[in-house]
C-alpha positions as CSV (number, residue, x, y, z in Angstrom):
1,M,101.6,-21.8,-241.3
2,R,104.5,-21.8,-238.7
3,G,105.6,-25.3,-240.8
4,Q,105.5,-23.4,-243.8
5,T,107.4,-20.4,-242.5
6,L,110.0,-22.6,-240.8
7,L,110.8,-24.2,-244.2
8,L,110.7,-21.1,-246.3
9,A,113.5,-19.9,-243.1
10,L,115.8,-23.1,-243.6
11,A,115.3,-22.7,-247.8
12,A,116.5,-18.9,-247.2
13,I,119.5,-20.0,-245.0
14,L,120.4,-22.8,-247.4
15,I,120.1,-20.5,-250.3
16,L,122.0,-18.3,-248.9
17,G,124.5,-20.2,-247.4
18,A,125.6,-22.0,-251.0
19,A,125.6,-18.2,-252.3
20,A,127.6,-17.4,-249.8
21,T,130.4,-20.1,-250.2
22,W,130.0,-19.5,-254.2
23,L,131.0,-16.0,-253.9
24,A,134.2,-17.5,-251.6
25,G,134.8,-20.4,-254.0
26,S,135.3,-17.2,-256.5
27,S,137.7,-15.3,-253.9
28,L,139.8,-18.7,-253.5
29,T,140.0,-19.8,-256.8
30,A,140.9,-16.0,-258.2
31,V,144.2,-14.8,-259.8
32,R,145.4,-11.5,-258.6
33,R,148.5,-11.0,-260.4
34,Q,150.8,-8.4,-258.6
35,S,153.8,-6.4,-259.7
36,V,156.9,-7.3,-257.9
37,G,159.0,-4.3,-258.9
38,P,162.9,-4.9,-259.4
39,A,165.0,-7.4,-258.0
40,P,166.9,-6.7,-255.0
41,W,169.9,-7.9,-256.8
42,A,171.9,-6.1,-259.5
43,Q,173.4,-9.3,-260.3
44,A,170.0,-11.3,-260.4
45,H,168.5,-12.0,-263.9
46,T,165.0,-12.3,-265.0
47,V,163.4,-15.3,-266.1
48,S,160.5,-15.6,-268.0
49,L,159.9,-19.1,-268.8
50,A,156.2,-20.8,-270.8
51,A,154.8,-23.5,-268.7
52,G,152.1,-25.0,-270.8
53,A,148.5,-23.8,-272.5
54,Q,148.1,-20.0,-270.4
55,L,150.5,-20.5,-267.6
56,R,153.9,-18.6,-267.7
57,V,156.4,-18.4,-264.7
58,E,158.7,-15.5,-264.3
59,G,161.5,-14.8,-261.7
60,W,164.9,-13.9,-260.7
61,F,168.1,-16.0,-261.0
62,L,171.2,-15.4,-259.1
63,A,174.8,-17.7,-260.2
64,G,176.2,-19.5,-257.2
65,Q,179.9,-20.8,-257.2
66,G,179.1,-24.7,-258.6
67,R,178.3,-26.1,-254.9
68,G,174.3,-26.6,-256.2
69,A,171.2,-24.6,-257.5
70,I,168.3,-24.2,-255.3
71,L,164.5,-23.4,-256.6
72,L,162.3,-21.4,-254.4
73,L,158.8,-21.8,-253.8
74,H,156.3,-19.6,-252.8
75,G,153.1,-20.1,-250.6
76,I,149.7,-18.8,-251.6
77,R,148.8,-15.3,-252.2
78,S,152.5,-14.3,-252.4
79,D,155.4,-13.9,-255.1
80,R,158.8,-14.5,-255.0
81,R,159.6,-11.8,-252.8
82,A,158.7,-13.6,-249.5
83,M,161.6,-16.3,-250.6
84,V,164.2,-13.3,-251.1
85,G,165.2,-13.7,-247.3
86,R,166.1,-17.3,-248.3
87,A,167.8,-16.5,-251.7
88,R,170.3,-14.1,-249.5
89,F,171.5,-16.7,-247.0
90,L,171.5,-19.5,-249.4
91,H,173.3,-17.2,-252.3
92,A,176.0,-16.1,-250.0
93,Q,176.5,-19.8,-249.3
94,G,177.4,-20.2,-252.5
95,Y,174.1,-21.6,-254.0
96,A,172.4,-20.7,-257.2
97,V,169.2,-19.5,-256.7
98,L,165.7,-19.2,-258.5
99,L,163.2,-17.9,-257.0
100,V,159.5,-17.9,-259.0
101,D,155.9,-16.9,-259.5
102,L,154.0,-19.9,-259.2
103,P,151.4,-19.6,-261.6
104,G,148.4,-17.2,-260.8
105,Q,151.2,-15.5,-258.2
106,G,152.5,-12.4,-258.3
107,E,153.5,-11.7,-262.0
108,S,153.1,-15.3,-263.6
109,M,150.0,-15.8,-265.6
110,A,147.3,-18.7,-265.0
111,P,143.8,-18.8,-265.6
112,A,142.8,-19.2,-262.2
113,V,144.6,-21.2,-258.4
114,T,144.7,-24.3,-258.1
115,F,146.0,-25.4,-254.9
116,G,148.8,-26.7,-255.9
117,L,147.8,-29.3,-259.0
118,R,148.3,-27.1,-262.3
119,E,151.0,-24.9,-260.4
120,S,153.2,-28.1,-260.7
121,E,153.7,-27.2,-264.1
122,G,155.0,-23.9,-263.1
123,V,157.6,-26.2,-261.0
124,R,158.6,-28.7,-263.9
125,A,159.2,-25.6,-266.3
126,A,161.3,-23.9,-263.5
127,L,163.5,-27.4,-262.9
128,D,164.1,-27.8,-266.7
129,W,165.5,-24.3,-266.7
130,L,167.4,-24.9,-263.8
131,R,169.0,-28.1,-265.0
132,R,169.9,-26.7,-267.8
133,E,171.2,-23.8,-266.3
134,A,173.3,-25.4,-263.9
135,P,174.3,-28.4,-265.7
136,G,176.3,-31.3,-263.2
137,Q,175.3,-29.9,-260.3
138,R,172.7,-31.0,-257.7
139,I,169.8,-29.4,-257.4
140,G,167.6,-28.5,-254.0
141,V,164.2,-27.1,-253.6
142,I,162.6,-25.5,-250.7
143,G,158.7,-25.0,-250.9
144,T,155.6,-23.6,-248.2
145,S,152.4,-24.2,-248.3
146,L,151.1,-23.9,-252.1
147,G,154.9,-24.0,-253.2
148,A,155.5,-27.1,-251.3
149,A,152.2,-29.4,-252.9
150,A,153.1,-27.9,-255.9
151,L,156.3,-29.4,-255.8
152,V,155.2,-33.0,-254.2
153,L,152.1,-32.9,-256.7
154,C,154.2,-32.5,-259.7
155,R,154.2,-35.3,-262.1
156,D,157.2,-35.8,-264.5
157,C,159.2,-33.6,-262.6
158,P,163.5,-33.4,-263.6
159,P,164.5,-35.5,-260.1
160,V,165.8,-33.1,-257.5
161,D,168.3,-33.8,-254.9
162,A,167.5,-32.1,-251.6
163,V,163.9,-31.2,-250.7
164,V,162.2,-28.9,-247.8
165,L,158.5,-28.9,-247.1
166,E,157.0,-26.3,-244.9
167,S,153.4,-25.9,-243.5
168,M,152.2,-28.2,-246.4
169,Y,148.8,-29.3,-246.2
170,P,148.0,-33.2,-246.7
171,T,144.7,-33.5,-248.5
172,I,142.3,-30.4,-249.9
173,E,139.6,-32.0,-247.4
174,E,141.7,-30.9,-244.6
175,A,143.1,-27.9,-245.5
176,V,139.6,-26.0,-246.7
177,E,138.1,-27.7,-242.9
178,D,141.1,-26.1,-241.0
179,R,140.9,-22.9,-242.6
180,L,137.2,-22.6,-241.8
181,R,137.4,-24.1,-238.5
182,M,139.3,-21.0,-237.3
183,R,136.7,-18.9,-238.5
184,V,133.2,-20.4,-238.2
185,G,133.7,-23.5,-235.7
186,A,132.2,-26.3,-235.5
187,L,130.3,-25.4,-239.0
188,G,133.6,-25.7,-240.9
189,K,133.2,-29.3,-241.8
190,P,129.5,-28.9,-243.4
191,L,130.8,-25.6,-244.6
192,S,134.1,-27.2,-246.4
193,R,132.0,-29.8,-248.5
194,L,130.0,-27.0,-249.9
195,L,133.0,-25.4,-251.0
196,L,135.0,-28.9,-252.5
197,W,131.8,-29.5,-254.3
198,Q,133.0,-26.5,-256.4
199,L,136.1,-27.9,-257.8
200,P,134.8,-30.0,-260.6
201,L,132.3,-27.3,-261.8
202,R,135.5,-24.5,-261.9
203,L,138.6,-26.2,-262.3
204,G,138.1,-29.6,-264.0
205,I,139.9,-31.1,-260.6
206,Q,138.1,-34.0,-258.2
207,P,139.4,-33.5,-254.9
208,A,141.4,-36.9,-254.7
209,Q,143.7,-34.7,-257.2
210,L,144.6,-32.6,-254.4
211,H,146.3,-35.3,-251.9
212,P,150.2,-34.3,-251.4
213,I,150.0,-36.5,-248.8
214,A,149.2,-39.5,-251.2
215,R,152.2,-38.1,-253.9
216,L,154.6,-37.5,-251.2
217,P,156.4,-41.1,-251.4
218,E,157.2,-40.6,-254.6
219,I,159.8,-38.2,-253.8
220,A,163.0,-40.3,-253.5
221,A,165.4,-37.9,-252.3
222,P,166.2,-36.6,-248.7
223,L,163.4,-34.9,-246.9
224,L,163.5,-32.1,-244.1
225,I,159.6,-31.6,-243.1
226,A,159.1,-28.3,-241.2
227,A,156.6,-26.9,-239.7
228,G,154.5,-24.6,-236.7
229,S,153.7,-26.2,-233.6
230,A,150.5,-23.7,-233.5
231,D,150.0,-24.1,-237.4
232,L,146.2,-24.5,-237.3
233,H,145.9,-24.4,-240.8
234,T,147.7,-27.3,-240.9
235,T,147.9,-29.0,-237.6
236,L,150.7,-30.7,-236.0
237,A,149.3,-33.9,-236.2
238,E,148.4,-33.7,-240.0
239,T,152.0,-32.7,-240.1
240,Q,153.2,-35.8,-238.0
241,R,151.1,-38.0,-240.6
242,I,152.4,-36.3,-243.3
243,F,156.2,-37.4,-242.4
244,A,155.0,-40.4,-241.5
245,A,154.0,-41.0,-245.2
246,A,157.5,-39.6,-246.2
247,R,160.0,-42.1,-247.5
248,E,163.7,-42.0,-245.8
249,P,165.7,-40.3,-245.5
250,K,163.8,-37.8,-243.7
251,S,163.6,-35.6,-240.8
252,L,161.2,-33.2,-239.1
253,W,161.9,-29.7,-237.6
254,V,158.9,-28.8,-235.5
255,V,159.4,-25.1,-234.9
256,G,158.0,-24.1,-231.2
257,G,154.9,-21.5,-230.8
258,A,155.0,-21.1,-235.0
259,A,151.8,-20.7,-236.9
260,H,151.1,-20.8,-240.3
261,V,153.5,-18.1,-240.7
262,D,156.8,-17.8,-242.6
263,L,159.2,-20.1,-241.0
264,H,162.4,-18.3,-241.9
265,A,161.1,-14.7,-240.4
266,Y,160.2,-16.3,-237.4
267,A,163.4,-18.3,-236.6
268,P,166.0,-17.2,-238.8
269,A,169.0,-17.9,-237.0
270,E,167.4,-22.0,-236.2
271,Y,166.1,-22.0,-239.4
272,E,169.8,-21.0,-241.4
273,R,171.3,-23.7,-239.4
274,R,169.3,-26.4,-240.0
275,I,168.0,-25.7,-243.4
276,G,171.9,-24.5,-243.9
277,D,173.5,-28.1,-242.7
278,F,171.0,-30.4,-244.1
279,L,171.4,-28.6,-247.5
280,E,175.4,-29.2,-247.1
281,R,175.3,-32.3,-246.2
282,H,172.6,-33.2,-249.6
283,L,174.1,-30.8,-252.0
284,A,177.7,-29.0,-251.6
285,E,179.5,-31.9,-249.9
286,Q,178.1,-34.1,-252.6
287,A,179.3,-31.9,-254.8
288,S,182.3,-31.9,-253.3
289,T,183.1,-35.4,-253.7
290,S,182.3,-36.0,-256.8
291,E,184.7,-33.2,-258.4
């Protein structure tokens, strides 16, 4: 009798655990669109782009002074407003800037959140538009977290001339396990497997399709990788592996004391100096020498 009771208790725990992880998966992949309100610049143009079946990209565009154009890509559960601070300092330096809501975020339409895979179709649409809007100019991209992964996972994206990747996860397995470990400790690894097996069922995606680190060598542009030293969502060791996988020319900026946060808001002066110098070398200086 005691053995039967134990088996029933274990079965109940498994059923409750499976139900809890299914609900967690529903939350993680759910689209939560929200209004972002008017642009904070009177001169900004509203952009609305078709990005594929059931996908749209909404954004703001600021024309520049011919020094280059930069696409800004925010993180998960966020929208273009998270990139306004970056847009302000870049536009002040003469760059054209396009801020977009990734599909399924902000005001952009998508059936589900896919952790960078189908969001990459929005990146492709935005880069195609930016190439047309700024013909002959060099193009840069700054992507944070989800935005960084979406850029790296983008197939057949137009080539770009400089890339900044902030706080990007290396593989979806590590991303899920890291986040669960922060909440439930050693149970993070087994629970992460219960979440990951839902990907094919919910989204038609295999985990191997969500390995930005494997696709990173395809980025041929000069690359700056930035991450916080105290980031537990993507650990410093994972960031160092990402950096090792990237092609030259590349540089790494570890932001001392920063967790998985907005690195521009955390260290604005240092961010603007480092990122500004990087873009100056690879966009603005190249633009002036080619004229």
